[in-house]
GUKE-315513 format. One record per residue (C-alpha): residue in three letters; x negated, y negated, z. Coordinates in steps of 0.1 Angstrom, whole numbers, plus 5000, padded with zeros to 4 digits. Layout:
// GUKE-315513
ALAXYZ/...
This chain:
// GUKE-315513
MET449740050984/THR447739791004/THR445140031012/ILE444440160978/ALA444539810967/LEU442039730991/PHE439439990986/ILE439940000950/MET438839640945/LEU436139680969/PHE434439970947/VAL435139770916/PHE433339490927/MET430439690942/PHE429839890910/MET430039550893/GLY427039460910/THR428539220931/PRO426839170965/VAL428139360995/ALA429339071016/VAL430938900983/ALA432639230977/LEU434139251012/GLY435538911014/LEU436738890981/SER438839210983/SER440339131018/LEU441138811003/LEU442838900971/THR444439190996/ILE445738931018/LEU447038680990/PHE448938950973/PHE450039250995/GLY449739101032/THR451738871050/ASP448838641065/SER448338281053/LEU444738161042/ALA445237891073/SER445038241094/LEU442338391073/SER440038091077/LEU440738111117/LYS439938471117/MET436738411098/TYR435438171123/GLU436838371154/THR434538661142/SER431838451134/GLU431438271169/HIS431838631187/PHE429038601217/THR427638951211/LEU426438871174/MET424538551186/ALA422138801196/ILE421438861160/PRO419338551152/PHE417338571184/PHE416438891179/VAL415638831140/LEU413538521152/ALA411538731176/GLY410838981152/ALA409838731128/PHE407138601151/MET406238931159/THR405739031123/THR403838731110/GLY401138751140/GLY399038981150/VAL401139191172/ALA401139471147/LYS397439481146/ARG396839541181/MET399339801186/ILE398039971158/ARG394639931174/PHE395840061208/ALA397540341187/VAL394240491169/ALA392340461198/THR394840661219/VAL395740941192/GLY393140921166/HIS390941171173/PHE393341481166/HIS394141621132/GLY395841351111/GLY394941111136/LEU395540791115/ALA398840931104/ILE399741041140/ALA398740681152/SER401040521122/VAL404040661138/MET403340571169/ALA402540211161/CYS405840221143/CYS407240331177/LEU405840071197/PHE406539771168/ALA410339901163/ALA410439831205/VAL409339441197/SER411439351160/GLY414539531159/SER414439601122/SER413639891099/PRO412239721072/ALA410239481095/THR408439791111/VAL407839931077/VAL405939581063/ALA404139481094/VAL402539861101/GLY402240011067/SER400639671053/ILE397739801075/VAL397740161082/ILE398440281048/ALA395340111030/GLY393340221059/MET394540601057/VAL393940611019/ARG390140471023/SER389840751050/GLY390641051025/TYR394541071030/PRO396741140999/LYS398440790989/SER401840960990/PHE401241141022/ALA400540801038/ALA403340631023/GLY405940901032/VAL404840871067/VAL405340531071/CYS408440501051/ASN410340781075/ALA408440651105/GLY410040261102/THR413440401105/LEU412740391139/GLY413240031137/ILE416840061140/LEU416940331166/ILE414540221191/PRO415939901211/PRO416039661208/SER418039711174/ILE420239451153/VAL422339771139/MET423239821176/VAL424339501183/VAL426539501152/TYR428339811162/GLY428739701197/ALA430239371182/ALA432239581158/THR433839841187/GLU433239651217/THR430539881232/SER428439771258/VAL425039691240/GLY423139751270/ALA424240131271/LEU423640141232/PHE420239991238/MET419440251264/ALA421040561247/GLY418740481217/VAL415640521238/ILE415240921241/PRO416340991207/GLY413940751192/ILE410840881216/SER411841231205/LEU411741141168/GLY408740991171/ILE407341281192/LEU408841521164/LEU407041331132/MET403741321152/ILE403941711155/ALA405341771121/ILE402041551111/TYR399641721131/ILE400642061117/VAL400241951079/ALA396841801089/ARG395542121104/ILE396942311073/LYS395142081050/ASN392341961069/TYR392941621066/PRO390341401085/ARG390541271123/GLN388340961138/GLU385841001164/ARG387141001200/ALA387540651213/SER385840591245/LEU388040541277/LYS386740181273/GLU387940101241/VAL391240261250/LEU391640031276/THR390539701259/ALA392939811230/GLY395739871256/ARG394939531276/ASP395039351238/SER398239491231/ILE399939461263/TRP401339131253/GLY403539231228/LEU404339571244/ALA405539371279/LEU408439231255/ILE410239601256/PHE410139591295/ILE411639211293/ILE414339321274/LEU415439631288/GLY414339531324/GLY416239211322/ILE419439391311/TYR419539651334/GLY418339451361/GLY421339251358/VAL419138941350/PHE421038871319/THR423338981293/PRO422139191262/THR422838841243/GLU420538631271/ALA417838891265/ALA417638831228/ALA417338451232/VAL414838501261/SER413038751235/ALA412638491206/VAL411238221228/TYR408638501246/ALA407738571212/PHE406938221202/LEU405038191231/VAL402538531226/ALA402238441189/VAL401438081192/PHE399738041224/ILE398638361237/TYR397438551209/ARG397138221189/ASP397838411158/ILE400338141145/GLY399137761139/LEU401837521147/ARG401937411112/GLU403037771103/ILE406137761126/PRO408537601101/ASP407737881076/VAL408438141101/LEU411737971114/LEU412437951078/ASP411938321070/ALA414038381103/ALA416938181092/LYS417338331056/VAL417438681069/THR419738551098/ILE422038371069/MET422038711049/LEU423238931079/MET425938701093/PHE427438631059/ILE427939041056/VAL429139061091/VAL431838791086/ASN433138931054/ALA432839281066/LEU435039171102/LEU437539011078/PHE437539321060/ALA437939511091/HIS440739291103/VAL442739361068/LEU442439731079/THR443339681114/THR446539451102/GLU447639731080/ARG447040041108/ILE444440231086/PRO442440351113/GLN445640441133/ILE447040631105/ILE443840841097/ALA443540911132/GLU447041031136/GLN446741241104/ILE443541421121/ILE445341471150/ALA447741621132/TRP445641881116/ASP444441961149/MET440941891139/GLN438541931167/ALA435641711175/TRP432741891162/GLN434541941130/PHE435141551129/LEU431541501135/ILE430641691104/VAL432941471081/VAL431341151103/ASN427841271093/ILE428541361054/LEU430741031050/LEU427840801064/LEU425241001048/ILE426740911016/ALA427740571027/GLY424140511033/MET422640590998/PHE424340300984/MET424640041013/GLU422739901036/PRO423139961078/THR425239651087/GLY427739701061/ILE428240071066/ILE428839971103/LEU431139711101/ILE433239891071/LEU433240271087/ALA433240171128/PRO436540031129/ILE437940351111/LEU435940621129/PHE435940441167/PRO439940531173/ILE439640851155/ALA436640951177/MET438340801211/GLU441541021204/LEU439541321202/GLY437341251232/ILE433741171216/ASP431940891238/PRO431740551218/VAL428040521231/HIS427140871215/LEU429340801180/GLY427140461182/ILE423640661181/ILE425140941156/MET426140621134/VAL422640481139/VAL420540811128/ASN422940871097/LEU421740521086/GLU418040581095/ILE418340821069/GLY419940621046/MET417240401047/VAL414840621027/THR417440791005/PRO418240670967/PRO419440500951/ILE419440170976/GLY416940311007/LEU415639991018/ASN412740161031/LEU411540310998/PHE411740000979/VAL409839801007/THR406940061011/ALA407040100971/GLY406239740972/ILE403139760997/THR401540070978/LYS402339950944/MET404040300937/SER407040370914/ILE410440400932/GLY410240780917/GLN406540860932/MET408140700968/MET411240950967/ARG409141220959/ALA406341100990/ALA409541061017/SER411341371006/PRO409341611027/TRP410241431061/LEU414041431050/ILE414041791061/LEU413041701096/LEU415041361097/LEU418441581091/GLY417441841114/PHE417141581139/LEU420441441133/ILE422141741138/LEU420641781174/VAL421641471180/THR425241511169/TYR425841841190/VAL423741761223/PRO425441441238/SER423141461263/ILE420041341244/SER421841001240/LEU423840991270/TRP421741101297/LEU419540751303/PRO423140541300/GLN424740761327/LEU421540801348/LEU421640421351/GLY425240381354/
């Protein structure tokens, strides 16, 4: 009865147009008041305890680092390097945009930020060079999803906090899938460009490649600082986030000098707005997870699935379908915090690696970023290109087949995700 009431209230609030964070918190509060045994005092204590989770402290720092990198000219330098490296291939500008998304994803941790930073520069350039606008927009919209798969990823931090899984292991597990998906997108672009005879750039000289690489090296160094620091035992993922924020500030303000001292308060304000939005969702979602745990809902579902003798591969089919549907209506952070506490205990019972489950969830949520009606990347790209949402859906849909095929590959070939973390111990 309590479980039914909890989920009915959640979906009623969401269909009424209530923000996801408010719907999560309000349904949890009303469930506790009318059906639970917890007091309001324990409720407020639980909200405080969840908000001070050490792992979650990484979120504001990664957001701030991404804000400095997005506001500064880091993306522009990475795009120049990508164009100099692969621009001479058929569809070179489109391939370079995917490469730039991979590089920028590794310093931003956010999918929408990757689309904005790269798309606002390359889409117009691709159209001027003779690419169809729909092709350019579709490529960047889908390539931007790499922002939550290639580390550092804010979504991985949230999953790690919700399931007490190593964030460092999740970061390393995302490296090979992220690079693999980027390469698959580049190959698909090359094939389409050859068939449709899309333009390519003149081959850049070795000097131009080296110059572009040197100019972008300060931004790219952030990748090695974060991952090298974590796996070198220098600092924890949360401390790595703080280091990345300070480093991004120094690069944007004092090395590249793209941001003046007068602009810093605006950058801090933008980062604060995003952080408050994310943390408000996180706290309310963890409260929702607390009610689920109190009522033993995950355990009951796990026991039922075990009783049905469901195999791990069958369970993963259910997980993918559930996450793909959820991704159409909610943003990734909310989905992780609602479903991870339910799916995680079942996966453990069936012997599925928690890091592998995390990568499966992230790839599903990537697809959710480009599927209507709430696909955030669709709205961001539409805003950049001035296209309607209907036009953006048609532009992005051909690439969804590739993403779905990649999801199946990641789901049933665990070594793609687990080889690197296991290699590093």
